[in-house]
Structure formats: structure tokens, C-alpha cells
N, C-alpha and C positions, 0 to 999 in steps of 0.2 A: 454486515453484509458479504464480510470476507468470507468465503467456504470453509467449516472445517473438515479438521482430517478426518478423512474416511474410515466408519468402521471397520474392525478387522485384519486391520492392516499393520502391515510393523508402525510401532510408537516412531513418531518425527523429532530427529535429532534436535532440530532448529528450534528456537524459542520464535514462536508467531508473531509476540509483540519486537522482536529485534527484526524480526523480517519486516515490518511496519513500520518501524523507526527507520529503518538504512530505503525505506523504499520513498517515503516522504522526505527522508534528508537529501536523497536522489531528486525528487521534485522539489525542492526548497530551492535549491541552489545550483542546477545544471547540471553537476558535476559527471565525469565519465565511471561507469559502472566497476571497468577497474582501477580506480584511483579510489575508491572508499576505502576508508579507514579499516586499520585490522579491528577496531573493537565492532564494526559489524561483522555477521557472518560471511563468508568466502560470494563474491561478487558471483559467481556461477551460478549458485543457489537461490540467490535474490532474484538473477534474472529470468532462473527459471520458474520460482514464483508468480513471478512479476508477467510476462508474459502467459502461464494458465489462467490468471486474473484477467487479462487483458481477452483472449481468445471466448473464454466464457461470459463476458459483459461486465464484469462489477465491477473494471476500472469506469467505465462511462456509466453505469450507475452511482456507483460514491462520488464520482463528478458530479451529475445531477446533481442530488439528494446534495452538496456543502454550495452549489451554484445557488439551491432556493433557497437555505437555511442563509445564506448573507445578503440578500435580494430580502428576504422578510424583516431581518435584522435590521437592515439599510430601512427598510417602510416605516417599523416600530421608531427609531431614533428622529425619526419627520413630524412623526405625529403625536 
């Protein structure tokens, strides 16, 4: 669901997996962007990616998919 890099531009210098992991880490912990561990890319880079995902509607779509998957999983446990 996360958009890939556009064809024909400069190659990305930031690993997509590192961006995904950092954003998920922030969502789980609720910590501030500026206090991210040095194991992740710079917070400014991550924030820029996150804002683009928000503006494109990808964050909302991911939330909906995860919510639906959790509901289905919970219903299967009951029956």
C-alpha cells in the first residue's frame, strides 16, 4: 500500500524498510520525531515520508486494512 519510488528520478538513498520500521516504531511508542534512535534515518526524512503518505491517503488506507484484518481475526477466534 505504500507507494513505490517514481520511475526516472534519482534513486532513493533511504531504505524503504527503514522508513516503514521507524514510522511503525513511532506509532507504537508515541515518542516524538526528534528523539528517534540513531538506528533510524534522520527524523526530517521520516517526517517528510510520513506527511506524503498522509496527504496521499495511504495512512488512512493502511489503518482501515489493519482494522478490518483485526476484526476478522477476532471473529474467527470466537467461532
